[in-house]
mmCIF file of the N, C-alpha and C atoms, coordinates in Angstrom:
data_MODEL
# 
_entry.id   MODEL 
# 
loop_
_atom_site.group_PDB 
_atom_site.id 
_atom_site.type_symbol 
_atom_site.label_atom_id 
_atom_site.label_alt_id 
_atom_site.label_comp_id 
_atom_site.label_asym_id 
_atom_site.label_entity_id 
_atom_site.label_seq_id 
_atom_site.pdbx_PDB_ins_code 
_atom_site.Cartn_x 
_atom_site.Cartn_y 
_atom_site.Cartn_z 
_atom_site.occupancy 
_atom_site.B_iso_or_equiv 
_atom_site.pdbx_formal_charge 
_atom_site.auth_seq_id 
_atom_site.auth_comp_id 
_atom_site.auth_asym_id 
_atom_site.auth_atom_id 
_atom_site.pdbx_PDB_model_num 
ATOM 1   N N  . UNK A 1 1  ? -19.211 -6.708  18.140  1.00 0.00 ? 1  UNK A N  1 
ATOM 2   C CA . UNK A 1 1  ? -18.112 -7.817  18.056  1.00 0.00 ? 1  UNK A CA 1 
ATOM 3   C C  . UNK A 1 1  ? -19.109 -9.285  17.198  1.00 0.00 ? 1  UNK A C  1 
ATOM 4   N N  . UNK A 1 2  ? -18.214 -9.678  16.693  1.00 0.00 ? 2  UNK A N  1 
ATOM 5   C CA . UNK A 1 2  ? -18.512 -10.497 15.545  1.00 0.00 ? 2  UNK A CA 1 
ATOM 6   C C  . UNK A 1 2  ? -17.620 -11.835 16.578  1.00 0.00 ? 2  UNK A C  1 
ATOM 7   N N  . UNK A 1 3  ? -18.582 -13.335 16.716  1.00 0.00 ? 3  UNK A N  1 
ATOM 8   C CA . UNK A 1 3  ? -17.844 -14.039 17.579  1.00 0.00 ? 3  UNK A CA 1 
ATOM 9   C C  . UNK A 1 3  ? -17.067 -15.752 16.202  1.00 0.00 ? 3  UNK A C  1 
ATOM 10  N N  . UNK A 1 4  ? -16.419 -16.618 16.123  1.00 0.00 ? 4  UNK A N  1 
ATOM 11  C CA . UNK A 1 4  ? -15.700 -16.725 14.956  1.00 0.00 ? 4  UNK A CA 1 
ATOM 12  C C  . UNK A 1 4  ? -15.175 -17.859 15.643  1.00 0.00 ? 4  UNK A C  1 
ATOM 13  N N  . UNK A 1 5  ? -15.708 -19.049 14.733  1.00 0.00 ? 5  UNK A N  1 
ATOM 14  C CA . UNK A 1 5  ? -14.583 -20.408 15.168  1.00 0.00 ? 5  UNK A CA 1 
ATOM 15  C C  . UNK A 1 5  ? -14.078 -21.144 13.518  1.00 0.00 ? 5  UNK A C  1 
ATOM 16  N N  . UNK A 1 6  ? -12.684 -21.028 13.983  1.00 0.00 ? 6  UNK A N  1 
ATOM 17  C CA . UNK A 1 6  ? -12.021 -21.103 12.786  1.00 0.00 ? 6  UNK A CA 1 
ATOM 18  C C  . UNK A 1 6  ? -11.114 -22.807 13.055  1.00 0.00 ? 6  UNK A C  1 
ATOM 19  N N  . UNK A 1 7  ? -11.123 -23.706 12.178  1.00 0.00 ? 7  UNK A N  1 
ATOM 20  C CA . UNK A 1 7  ? -10.323 -24.667 12.235  1.00 0.00 ? 7  UNK A CA 1 
ATOM 21  C C  . UNK A 1 7  ? -8.214  -24.604 11.500  1.00 0.00 ? 7  UNK A C  1 
ATOM 22  N N  . UNK A 1 8  ? -7.563  -24.484 12.554  1.00 0.00 ? 8  UNK A N  1 
ATOM 23  C CA . UNK A 1 8  ? -6.230  -24.113 11.868  1.00 0.00 ? 8  UNK A CA 1 
ATOM 24  C C  . UNK A 1 8  ? -5.227  -25.071 12.593  1.00 0.00 ? 8  UNK A C  1 
ATOM 25  N N  . UNK A 1 9  ? -4.320  -25.177 12.153  1.00 0.00 ? 9  UNK A N  1 
ATOM 26  C CA . UNK A 1 9  ? -3.207  -26.312 12.654  1.00 0.00 ? 9  UNK A CA 1 
ATOM 27  C C  . UNK A 1 9  ? -2.528  -26.047 13.695  1.00 0.00 ? 9  UNK A C  1 
ATOM 28  N N  . UNK A 1 10 ? -1.962  -26.933 14.786  1.00 0.00 ? 10 UNK A N  1 
ATOM 29  C CA . UNK A 1 10 ? -1.792  -26.677 15.906  1.00 0.00 ? 10 UNK A CA 1 
ATOM 30  C C  . UNK A 1 10 ? -0.321  -26.139 16.015  1.00 0.00 ? 10 UNK A C  1 
ATOM 31  N N  . UNK A 1 11 ? 0.533   -25.964 15.060  1.00 0.00 ? 11 UNK A N  1 
ATOM 32  C CA . UNK A 1 11 ? 1.523   -25.351 15.146  1.00 0.00 ? 11 UNK A CA 1 
ATOM 33  C C  . UNK A 1 11 ? 0.950   -23.492 15.007  1.00 0.00 ? 11 UNK A C  1 
ATOM 34  N N  . UNK A 1 12 ? -0.273  -23.247 13.986  1.00 0.00 ? 12 UNK A N  1 
ATOM 35  C CA . UNK A 1 12 ? -0.579  -22.144 13.589  1.00 0.00 ? 12 UNK A CA 1 
ATOM 36  C C  . UNK A 1 12 ? -0.958  -21.409 15.018  1.00 0.00 ? 12 UNK A C  1 
ATOM 37  N N  . UNK A 1 13 ? -1.723  -22.795 16.172  1.00 0.00 ? 13 UNK A N  1 
ATOM 38  C CA . UNK A 1 13 ? -2.344  -21.763 17.118  1.00 0.00 ? 13 UNK A CA 1 
ATOM 39  C C  . UNK A 1 13 ? -1.094  -21.878 18.017  1.00 0.00 ? 13 UNK A C  1 
ATOM 40  N N  . UNK A 1 14 ? 0.059   -22.480 18.057  1.00 0.00 ? 14 UNK A N  1 
ATOM 41  C CA . UNK A 1 14 ? 1.372   -22.420 19.294  1.00 0.00 ? 14 UNK A CA 1 
ATOM 42  C C  . UNK A 1 14 ? 1.908   -21.123 18.541  1.00 0.00 ? 14 UNK A C  1 
ATOM 43  N N  . UNK A 1 15 ? 1.817   -20.273 17.076  1.00 0.00 ? 15 UNK A N  1 
ATOM 44  C CA . UNK A 1 15 ? 2.464   -19.365 17.158  1.00 0.00 ? 15 UNK A CA 1 
ATOM 45  C C  . UNK A 1 15 ? 1.646   -18.211 17.295  1.00 0.00 ? 15 UNK A C  1 
ATOM 46  N N  . UNK A 1 16 ? 0.108   -18.511 16.974  1.00 0.00 ? 16 UNK A N  1 
ATOM 47  C CA . UNK A 1 16 ? -0.254  -17.278 17.043  1.00 0.00 ? 16 UNK A CA 1 
ATOM 48  C C  . UNK A 1 16 ? -0.452  -16.913 19.355  1.00 0.00 ? 16 UNK A C  1 
ATOM 49  N N  . UNK A 1 17 ? -0.162  -18.381 19.998  1.00 0.00 ? 17 UNK A N  1 
ATOM 50  C CA . UNK A 1 17 ? -0.655  -18.440 21.594  1.00 0.00 ? 17 UNK A CA 1 
ATOM 51  C C  . UNK A 1 17 ? 0.842   -17.367 21.546  1.00 0.00 ? 17 UNK A C  1 
ATOM 52  N N  . UNK A 1 18 ? 2.371   -17.954 20.810  1.00 0.00 ? 18 UNK A N  1 
ATOM 53  C CA . UNK A 1 18 ? 3.315   -17.247 21.804  1.00 0.00 ? 18 UNK A CA 1 
ATOM 54  C C  . UNK A 1 18 ? 3.245   -15.756 20.549  1.00 0.00 ? 18 UNK A C  1 
ATOM 55  N N  . UNK A 1 19 ? 3.116   -15.259 19.899  1.00 0.00 ? 19 UNK A N  1 
ATOM 56  C CA . UNK A 1 19 ? 3.305   -14.092 19.056  1.00 0.00 ? 19 UNK A CA 1 
ATOM 57  C C  . UNK A 1 19 ? 2.739   -12.790 20.197  1.00 0.00 ? 19 UNK A C  1 
ATOM 58  N N  . UNK A 1 20 ? 1.153   -13.656 20.600  1.00 0.00 ? 20 UNK A N  1 
ATOM 59  C CA . UNK A 1 20 ? 0.236   -12.775 21.184  1.00 0.00 ? 20 UNK A CA 1 
ATOM 60  C C  . UNK A 1 20 ? 0.518   -12.841 23.540  1.00 0.00 ? 20 UNK A C  1 
ATOM 61  N N  . UNK A 1 21 ? 0.982   -13.416 23.521  1.00 0.00 ? 21 UNK A N  1 
ATOM 62  C CA . UNK A 1 21 ? 1.606   -13.447 24.447  1.00 0.00 ? 21 UNK A CA 1 
ATOM 63  C C  . UNK A 1 21 ? 2.837   -12.255 25.127  1.00 0.00 ? 21 UNK A C  1 
ATOM 64  N N  . UNK A 1 22 ? 3.418   -12.501 23.620  1.00 0.00 ? 22 UNK A N  1 
ATOM 65  C CA . UNK A 1 22 ? 4.997   -11.841 23.572  1.00 0.00 ? 22 UNK A CA 1 
ATOM 66  C C  . UNK A 1 22 ? 4.531   -10.421 23.499  1.00 0.00 ? 22 UNK A C  1 
ATOM 67  N N  . UNK A 1 23 ? 3.314   -9.801  23.073  1.00 0.00 ? 23 UNK A N  1 
ATOM 68  C CA . UNK A 1 23 ? 3.048   -8.491  22.700  1.00 0.00 ? 23 UNK A CA 1 
ATOM 69  C C  . UNK A 1 23 ? 1.543   -8.463  23.812  1.00 0.00 ? 23 UNK A C  1 
ATOM 70  N N  . UNK A 1 24 ? 1.201   -9.290  24.485  1.00 0.00 ? 24 UNK A N  1 
ATOM 71  C CA . UNK A 1 24 ? 0.955   -8.590  25.620  1.00 0.00 ? 24 UNK A CA 1 
ATOM 72  C C  . UNK A 1 24 ? -1.373  -8.917  25.138  1.00 0.00 ? 24 UNK A C  1 
ATOM 73  N N  . UNK A 1 25 ? -1.059  -9.392  24.110  1.00 0.00 ? 25 UNK A N  1 
ATOM 74  C CA . UNK A 1 25 ? -2.447  -9.655  23.855  1.00 0.00 ? 25 UNK A CA 1 
ATOM 75  C C  . UNK A 1 25 ? -3.065  -10.541 23.596  1.00 0.00 ? 25 UNK A C  1 
ATOM 76  N N  . UNK A 1 26 ? -4.400  -10.337 23.491  1.00 0.00 ? 26 UNK A N  1 
ATOM 77  C CA . UNK A 1 26 ? -5.393  -12.124 23.806  1.00 0.00 ? 26 UNK A CA 1 
ATOM 78  C C  . UNK A 1 26 ? -5.210  -12.376 22.044  1.00 0.00 ? 26 UNK A C  1 
ATOM 79  N N  . UNK A 1 27 ? -5.866  -13.466 21.543  1.00 0.00 ? 27 UNK A N  1 
ATOM 80  C CA . UNK A 1 27 ? -5.721  -14.291 20.568  1.00 0.00 ? 27 UNK A CA 1 
ATOM 81  C C  . UNK A 1 27 ? -6.418  -13.315 19.810  1.00 0.00 ? 27 UNK A C  1 
ATOM 82  N N  . UNK A 1 28 ? -7.624  -12.962 20.027  1.00 0.00 ? 28 UNK A N  1 
ATOM 83  C CA . UNK A 1 28 ? -8.293  -12.504 19.056  1.00 0.00 ? 28 UNK A CA 1 
ATOM 84  C C  . UNK A 1 28 ? -7.826  -11.088 18.830  1.00 0.00 ? 28 UNK A C  1 
ATOM 85  N N  . UNK A 1 29 ? -7.169  -10.382 19.857  1.00 0.00 ? 29 UNK A N  1 
ATOM 86  C CA . UNK A 1 29 ? -6.519  -9.169  18.719  1.00 0.00 ? 29 UNK A CA 1 
ATOM 87  C C  . UNK A 1 29 ? -5.446  -9.224  18.149  1.00 0.00 ? 29 UNK A C  1 
ATOM 88  N N  . UNK A 1 30 ? -4.437  -10.109 18.204  1.00 0.00 ? 30 UNK A N  1 
ATOM 89  C CA . UNK A 1 30 ? -3.248  -10.334 17.492  1.00 0.00 ? 30 UNK A CA 1 
ATOM 90  C C  . UNK A 1 30 ? -3.952  -10.324 16.244  1.00 0.00 ? 30 UNK A C  1 
ATOM 91  N N  . UNK A 1 31 ? -5.438  -11.936 16.457  1.00 0.00 ? 31 UNK A N  1 
ATOM 92  C CA . UNK A 1 31 ? -5.241  -12.295 15.472  1.00 0.00 ? 31 UNK A CA 1 
ATOM 93  C C  . UNK A 1 31 ? -5.706  -10.981 14.593  1.00 0.00 ? 31 UNK A C  1 
ATOM 94  N N  . UNK A 1 32 ? -6.950  -10.206 15.557  1.00 0.00 ? 32 UNK A N  1 
ATOM 95  C CA . UNK A 1 32 ? -7.582  -9.049  14.778  1.00 0.00 ? 32 UNK A CA 1 
ATOM 96  C C  . UNK A 1 32 ? -6.600  -7.629  13.962  1.00 0.00 ? 32 UNK A C  1 
ATOM 97  N N  . UNK A 1 33 ? -5.391  -8.125  14.730  1.00 0.00 ? 33 UNK A N  1 
ATOM 98  C CA . UNK A 1 33 ? -4.099  -6.961  14.168  1.00 0.00 ? 33 UNK A CA 1 
ATOM 99  C C  . UNK A 1 33 ? -3.598  -7.954  12.833  1.00 0.00 ? 33 UNK A C  1 
ATOM 100 N N  . UNK A 1 34 ? -3.698  -8.861  12.565  1.00 0.00 ? 34 UNK A N  1 
ATOM 101 C CA . UNK A 1 34 ? -3.156  -9.144  11.811  1.00 0.00 ? 34 UNK A CA 1 
ATOM 102 C C  . UNK A 1 34 ? -3.885  -8.981  10.520  1.00 0.00 ? 34 UNK A C  1 
ATOM 103 N N  . UNK A 1 35 ? -5.641  -9.111  10.765  1.00 0.00 ? 35 UNK A N  1 
ATOM 104 C CA . UNK A 1 35 ? -6.278  -8.812  9.424   1.00 0.00 ? 35 UNK A CA 1 
ATOM 105 C C  . UNK A 1 35 ? -5.969  -7.073  8.885   1.00 0.00 ? 35 UNK A C  1 
ATOM 106 N N  . UNK A 1 36 ? -5.946  -6.275  10.316  1.00 0.00 ? 36 UNK A N  1 
ATOM 107 C CA . UNK A 1 36 ? -5.650  -5.016  9.990   1.00 0.00 ? 36 UNK A CA 1 
ATOM 108 C C  . UNK A 1 36 ? -4.528  -4.780  9.144   1.00 0.00 ? 36 UNK A C  1 
ATOM 109 N N  . UNK A 1 37 ? -3.585  -5.180  9.385   1.00 0.00 ? 37 UNK A N  1 
ATOM 110 C CA . UNK A 1 37 ? -2.493  -5.015  8.965   1.00 0.00 ? 37 UNK A CA 1 
ATOM 111 C C  . UNK A 1 37 ? -2.285  -5.339  7.322   1.00 0.00 ? 37 UNK A C  1 
ATOM 112 N N  . UNK A 1 38 ? -3.030  -6.720  7.427   1.00 0.00 ? 38 UNK A N  1 
ATOM 113 C CA . UNK A 1 38 ? -2.882  -7.020  5.445   1.00 0.00 ? 38 UNK A CA 1 
ATOM 114 C C  . UNK A 1 38 ? -4.184  -5.801  5.160   1.00 0.00 ? 38 UNK A C  1 
ATOM 115 N N  . UNK A 1 39 ? -5.201  -5.112  5.679   1.00 0.00 ? 39 UNK A N  1 
ATOM 116 C CA . UNK A 1 39 ? -6.402  -4.767  5.142   1.00 0.00 ? 39 UNK A CA 1 
ATOM 117 C C  . UNK A 1 39 ? -5.198  -3.320  4.378   1.00 0.00 ? 39 UNK A C  1 
ATOM 118 N N  . UNK A 1 40 ? -4.388  -2.697  5.427   1.00 0.00 ? 40 UNK A N  1 
ATOM 119 C CA . UNK A 1 40 ? -3.295  -1.909  5.345   1.00 0.00 ? 40 UNK A CA 1 
ATOM 120 C C  . UNK A 1 40 ? -2.709  -1.840  4.087   1.00 0.00 ? 40 UNK A C  1 
ATOM 121 N N  . UNK A 1 41 ? -1.992  -2.944  4.127   1.00 0.00 ? 41 UNK A N  1 
ATOM 122 C CA . UNK A 1 41 ? -0.655  -3.368  2.796   1.00 0.00 ? 41 UNK A CA 1 
ATOM 123 C C  . UNK A 1 41 ? -1.722  -3.210  1.626   1.00 0.00 ? 41 UNK A C  1 
ATOM 124 N N  . UNK A 1 42 ? -3.026  -4.070  1.905   1.00 0.00 ? 42 UNK A N  1 
ATOM 125 C CA . UNK A 1 42 ? -3.635  -3.752  0.742   1.00 0.00 ? 42 UNK A CA 1 
ATOM 126 C C  . UNK A 1 42 ? -3.972  -2.640  -0.208  1.00 0.00 ? 42 UNK A C  1 
ATOM 127 N N  . UNK A 1 43 ? -4.455  -1.382  0.536   1.00 0.00 ? 43 UNK A N  1 
ATOM 128 C CA . UNK A 1 43 ? -4.673  -0.352  0.764   1.00 0.00 ? 43 UNK A CA 1 
ATOM 129 C C  . UNK A 1 43 ? -3.130  0.120   -0.318  1.00 0.00 ? 43 UNK A C  1 
ATOM 130 N N  . UNK A 1 44 ? -2.732  -0.134  0.520   1.00 0.00 ? 44 UNK A N  1 
ATOM 131 C CA . UNK A 1 44 ? -0.875  1.068   -0.069  1.00 0.00 ? 44 UNK A CA 1 
ATOM 132 C C  . UNK A 1 44 ? -0.623  0.438   -1.353  1.00 0.00 ? 44 UNK A C  1 
ATOM 133 N N  . UNK A 1 45 ? -1.216  -0.960  -1.648  1.00 0.00 ? 45 UNK A N  1 
ATOM 134 C CA . UNK A 1 45 ? -0.806  -1.605  -2.651  1.00 0.00 ? 45 UNK A CA 1 
ATOM 135 C C  . UNK A 1 45 ? -1.741  -1.003  -3.728  1.00 0.00 ? 45 UNK A C  1 
ATOM 136 N N  . UNK A 1 46 ? -3.186  -0.649  -3.683  1.00 0.00 ? 46 UNK A N  1 
ATOM 137 C CA . UNK A 1 46 ? -3.779  0.704   -4.375  1.00 0.00 ? 46 UNK A CA 1 
ATOM 138 C C  . UNK A 1 46 ? -3.226  1.656   -4.095  1.00 0.00 ? 46 UNK A C  1 
ATOM 139 N N  . UNK A 1 47 ? -2.951  1.952   -3.915  1.00 0.00 ? 47 UNK A N  1 
ATOM 140 C CA . UNK A 1 47 ? -2.331  3.787   -3.691  1.00 0.00 ? 47 UNK A CA 1 
ATOM 141 C C  . UNK A 1 47 ? -1.032  3.487   -4.913  1.00 0.00 ? 47 UNK A C  1 
ATOM 142 N N  . UNK A 1 48 ? -0.388  2.586   -4.537  1.00 0.00 ? 48 UNK A N  1 
ATOM 143 C CA . UNK A 1 48 ? 1.183   2.428   -5.181  1.00 0.00 ? 48 UNK A CA 1 
ATOM 144 C C  . UNK A 1 48 ? 1.157   2.508   -6.672  1.00 0.00 ? 48 UNK A C  1 
ATOM 145 N N  . UNK A 1 49 ? -0.682  1.872   -7.260  1.00 0.00 ? 49 UNK A N  1 
ATOM 146 C CA . UNK A 1 49 ? -0.880  1.494   -8.455  1.00 0.00 ? 49 UNK A CA 1 
ATOM 147 C C  . UNK A 1 49 ? -1.379  2.245   -8.971  1.00 0.00 ? 49 UNK A C  1 
ATOM 148 N N  . UNK A 1 50 ? -1.926  3.531   -8.189  1.00 0.00 ? 50 UNK A N  1 
ATOM 149 C CA . UNK A 1 50 ? -2.797  4.873   -8.544  1.00 0.00 ? 50 UNK A CA 1 
ATOM 150 C C  . UNK A 1 50 ? -1.541  5.710   -8.912  1.00 0.00 ? 50 UNK A C  1 
ATOM 151 N N  . UNK A 1 51 ? -0.416  5.682   -7.624  1.00 0.00 ? 51 UNK A N  1 
ATOM 152 C CA . UNK A 1 51 ? 0.398   6.857   -7.873  1.00 0.00 ? 51 UNK A CA 1 
ATOM 153 C C  . UNK A 1 51 ? 1.480   6.267   -9.836  1.00 0.00 ? 51 UNK A C  1 
ATOM 154 N N  . UNK A 1 52 ? 1.764   5.562   -9.610  1.00 0.00 ? 52 UNK A N  1 
ATOM 155 C CA . UNK A 1 52 ? 2.471   4.256   -11.165 1.00 0.00 ? 52 UNK A CA 1 
ATOM 156 C C  . UNK A 1 52 ? 1.625   5.232   -12.312 1.00 0.00 ? 52 UNK A C  1 
ATOM 157 N N  . UNK A 1 53 ? 0.542   5.182   -12.192 1.00 0.00 ? 53 UNK A N  1 
ATOM 158 C CA . UNK A 1 53 ? -0.538  5.677   -13.214 1.00 0.00 ? 53 UNK A CA 1 
ATOM 159 C C  . UNK A 1 53 ? -0.139  6.944   -13.566 1.00 0.00 ? 53 UNK A C  1 
ATOM 160 N N  . UNK A 1 54 ? -0.728  8.088   -11.854 1.00 0.00 ? 54 UNK A N  1 
ATOM 161 C CA . UNK A 1 54 ? -0.817  9.289   -12.348 1.00 0.00 ? 54 UNK A CA 1 
ATOM 162 C C  . UNK A 1 54 ? 0.950   9.397   -13.117 1.00 0.00 ? 54 UNK A C  1 
ATOM 163 N N  . UNK A 1 55 ? 2.292   9.209   -12.478 1.00 0.00 ? 55 UNK A N  1 
ATOM 164 C CA . UNK A 1 55 ? 3.328   9.621   -12.806 1.00 0.00 ? 55 UNK A CA 1 
ATOM 165 C C  . UNK A 1 55 ? 3.750   9.102   -14.572 1.00 0.00 ? 55 UNK A C  1 
ATOM 166 N N  . UNK A 1 56 ? 2.907   8.171   -14.585 1.00 0.00 ? 56 UNK A N  1 
ATOM 167 C CA . UNK A 1 56 ? 3.120   7.737   -15.821 1.00 0.00 ? 56 UNK A CA 1 
ATOM 168 C C  . UNK A 1 56 ? 2.114   8.757   -17.059 1.00 0.00 ? 56 UNK A C  1 
ATOM 169 N N  . UNK A 1 57 ? 0.687   9.385   -16.604 1.00 0.00 ? 57 UNK A N  1 
ATOM 170 C CA . UNK A 1 57 ? 0.045   10.301  -17.400 1.00 0.00 ? 57 UNK A CA 1 
ATOM 171 C C  . UNK A 1 57 ? 1.238   11.630  -17.119 1.00 0.00 ? 57 UNK A C  1 
ATOM 172 N N  . UNK A 1 58 ? 1.351   11.668  -16.228 1.00 0.00 ? 58 UNK A N  1 
ATOM 173 C CA . UNK A 1 58 ? 2.587   13.177  -15.704 1.00 0.00 ? 58 UNK A CA 1 
ATOM 174 C C  . UNK A 1 58 ? 3.917   13.225  -17.401 1.00 0.00 ? 58 UNK A C  1 
ATOM 175 N N  . UNK A 1 59 ? 4.660   11.828  -17.108 1.00 0.00 ? 59 UNK A N  1 
ATOM 176 C CA . UNK A 1 59 ? 5.201   12.151  -18.038 1.00 0.00 ? 59 UNK A CA 1 
ATOM 177 C C  . UNK A 1 59 ? 4.624   12.618  -19.685 1.00 0.00 ? 59 UNK A C  1 
ATOM 178 N N  . UNK A 1 60 ? 3.787   11.397  -20.048 1.00 0.00 ? 60 UNK A N  1 
ATOM 179 C CA . UNK A 1 60 ? 3.080   11.109  -21.270 1.00 0.00 ? 60 UNK A CA 1 
ATOM 180 C C  . UNK A 1 60 ? 2.361   13.223  -21.416 1.00 0.00 ? 60 UNK A C  1 
ATOM 181 N N  . UNK A 1 61 ? 2.271   14.100  -20.650 1.00 0.00 ? 61 UNK A N  1 
ATOM 182 C CA . UNK A 1 61 ? 1.416   15.289  -20.735 1.00 0.00 ? 61 UNK A CA 1 
ATOM 183 C C  . UNK A 1 61 ? 2.797   16.264  -20.701 1.00 0.00 ? 61 UNK A C  1 
ATOM 184 N N  . UNK A 1 62 ? 3.736   15.894  -19.768 1.00 0.00 ? 62 UNK A N  1 
ATOM 185 C CA . UNK A 1 62 ? 4.993   16.586  -20.535 1.00 0.00 ? 62 UNK A CA 1 
ATOM 186 C C  . UNK A 1 62 ? 5.806   16.555  -21.766 1.00 0.00 ? 62 UNK A C  1 
ATOM 187 N N  . UNK A 1 63 ? 5.491   15.160  -21.670 1.00 0.00 ? 63 UNK A N  1 
ATOM 188 C CA . UNK A 1 63 ? 5.999   15.348  -23.478 1.00 0.00 ? 63 UNK A CA 1 
ATOM 189 C C  . UNK A 1 63 ? 5.663   16.034  -24.250 1.00 0.00 ? 63 UNK A C  1 
ATOM 190 N N  . UNK A 1 64 ? 4.292   16.177  -24.177 1.00 0.00 ? 64 UNK A N  1 
ATOM 191 C CA . UNK A 1 64 ? 3.057   16.184  -25.383 1.00 0.00 ? 64 UNK A CA 1 
ATOM 192 C C  . UNK A 1 64 ? 3.416   18.044  -25.078 1.00 0.00 ? 64 UNK A C  1 
ATOM 193 N N  . UNK A 1 65 ? 3.415   18.147  -23.620 1.00 0.00 ? 65 UNK A N  1 
ATOM 194 C CA . UNK A 1 65 ? 3.409   19.894  -23.098 1.00 0.00 ? 65 UNK A CA 1 
ATOM 195 C C  . UNK A 1 65 ? 4.339   20.575  -23.904 1.00 0.00 ? 65 UNK A C  1 
ATOM 196 N N  . UNK A 1 66 ? 5.563   19.735  -24.250 1.00 0.00 ? 66 UNK A N  1 
ATOM 197 C CA . UNK A 1 66 ? 6.853   20.176  -23.993 1.00 0.00 ? 66 UNK A CA 1 
ATOM 198 C C  . UNK A 1 66 ? 7.400   20.650  -25.724 1.00 0.00 ? 66 UNK A C  1 
ATOM 199 N N  . UNK A 1 67 ? 6.417   20.591  -26.715 1.00 0.00 ? 67 UNK A N  1 
ATOM 200 C CA . UNK A 1 67 ? 7.069   21.268  -28.117 1.00 0.00 ? 67 UNK A CA 1 
ATOM 201 C C  . UNK A 1 67 ? 6.303   22.495  -27.679 1.00 0.00 ? 67 UNK A C  1 
ATOM 202 N N  . UNK A 1 68 ? 4.976   22.605  -27.170 1.00 0.00 ? 68 UNK A N  1 
ATOM 203 C CA . UNK A 1 68 ? 4.198   23.889  -27.443 1.00 0.00 ? 68 UNK A CA 1 
ATOM 204 C C  . UNK A 1 68 ? 5.159   24.725  -26.317 1.00 0.00 ? 68 UNK A C  1 
ATOM 205 N N  . UNK A 1 69 ? 5.457   24.513  -25.308 1.00 0.00 ? 69 UNK A N  1 
ATOM 206 C CA . UNK A 1 69 ? 6.284   25.372  -24.355 1.00 0.00 ? 69 UNK A CA 1 
ATOM 207 C C  . UNK A 1 69 ? 7.604   25.853  -24.842 1.00 0.00 ? 69 UNK A C  1 
ATOM 208 N N  . UNK A 1 70 ? 7.962   24.982  -26.084 1.00 0.00 ? 70 UNK A N  1 
ATOM 209 C CA . UNK A 1 70 ? 9.567   25.430  -27.000 1.00 0.00 ? 70 UNK A CA 1 
ATOM 210 C C  . UNK A 1 70 ? 9.233   26.748  -27.720 1.00 0.00 ? 70 UNK A C  1 
ATOM 211 N N  . UNK A 1 71 ? 7.961   26.272  -28.227 1.00 0.00 ? 71 UNK A N  1 
ATOM 212 C CA . UNK A 1 71 ? 7.307   27.822  -28.811 1.00 0.00 ? 71 UNK A CA 1 
ATOM 213 C C  . UNK A 1 71 ? 7.088   28.980  -28.195 1.00 0.00 ? 71 UNK A C  1 
ATOM 214 N N  . UNK A 1 72 ? 5.874   29.053  -26.908 1.00 0.00 ? 72 UNK A N  1 
ATOM 215 C CA . UNK A 1 72 ? 5.601   30.021  -26.682 1.00 0.00 ? 72 UNK A CA 1 
ATOM 216 C C  . UNK A 1 72 ? 6.827   30.433  -25.705 1.00 0.00 ? 72 UNK A C  1 
ATOM 217 N N  . UNK A 1 73 ? 7.895   29.405  -25.033 1.00 0.00 ? 73 UNK A N  1 
ATOM 218 C CA . UNK A 1 73 ? 8.962   30.121  -24.458 1.00 0.00 ? 73 UNK A CA 1 
ATOM 219 C C  . UNK A 1 73 ? 10.570  29.587  -25.053 1.00 0.00 ? 73 UNK A C  1 
ATOM 220 N N  . UNK A 1 74 ? 10.996  30.136  -26.075 1.00 0.00 ? 74 UNK A N  1 
ATOM 221 C CA . UNK A 1 74 ? 12.377  29.739  -26.778 1.00 0.00 ? 74 UNK A CA 1 
ATOM 222 C C  . UNK A 1 74 ? 13.155  30.036  -25.853 1.00 0.00 ? 74 UNK A C  1 
ATOM 223 N N  . UNK A 1 75 ? 14.147  28.704  -25.741 1.00 0.00 ? 75 UNK A N  1 
ATOM 224 C CA . UNK A 1 75 ? 15.032  28.316  -24.989 1.00 0.00 ? 75 UNK A CA 1 
ATOM 225 C C  . UNK A 1 75 ? 14.761  28.179  -23.422 1.00 0.00 ? 75 UNK A C  1 
ATOM 226 N N  . UNK A 1 76 ? 13.400  27.870  -23.127 1.00 0.00 ? 76 UNK A N  1 
ATOM 227 C CA . UNK A 1 76 ? 12.764  27.713  -21.499 1.00 0.00 ? 76 UNK A CA 1 
ATOM 228 C C  . UNK A 1 76 ? 13.678  26.723  -21.167 1.00 0.00 ? 76 UNK A C  1 
ATOM 229 N N  . UNK A 1 77 ? 13.559  25.412  -22.093 1.00 0.00 ? 77 UNK A N  1 
ATOM 230 C CA . UNK A 1 77 ? 13.690  24.662  -21.433 1.00 0.00 ? 77 UNK A CA 1 
ATOM 231 C C  . UNK A 1 77 ? 15.443  23.978  -21.341 1.00 0.00 ? 77 UNK A C  1 
ATOM 232 N N  . UNK A 1 78 ? 16.098  25.179  -21.732 1.00 0.00 ? 78 UNK A N  1 
ATOM 233 C CA . UNK A 1 78 ? 17.314  24.521  -21.817 1.00 0.00 ? 78 UNK A CA 1 
ATOM 234 C C  . UNK A 1 78 ? 17.943  24.413  -20.111 1.00 0.00 ? 78 UNK A C  1 
ATOM 235 N N  . UNK A 1 79 ? 17.323  24.636  -18.836 1.00 0.00 ? 79 UNK A N  1 
ATOM 236 C CA . UNK A 1 79 ? 17.648  24.327  -17.549 1.00 0.00 ? 79 UNK A CA 1 
ATOM 237 C C  . UNK A 1 79 ? 16.262  23.182  -17.155 1.00 0.00 ? 79 UNK A C  1 
ATOM 238 N N  . UNK A 1 80 ? 16.015  22.357  -17.913 1.00 0.00 ? 80 UNK A N  1 
ATOM 239 C CA . UNK A 1 80 ? 14.869  21.538  -17.658 1.00 0.00 ? 80 UNK A CA 1 
ATOM 240 C C  . UNK A 1 80 ? 15.808  20.279  -17.395 1.00 0.00 ? 80 UNK A C  1 
# 
């Protein structure tokens, strides 16, 4: 466990205290939870970026493969 001293505004301290109290947590547990949520959100953004890139590649592949599929299976794409 690491100890950390930080300087924050009085308003930020009050908000941390209020939210921690509402959730039945210590200040440290509340702040640690915020950091964990931030890390999770960052990971989700990373995954979304990867999914978008993969989807774009899939569309490009499908578009390039369609002429060959039409050649090998005439009429097969009529239901696509």
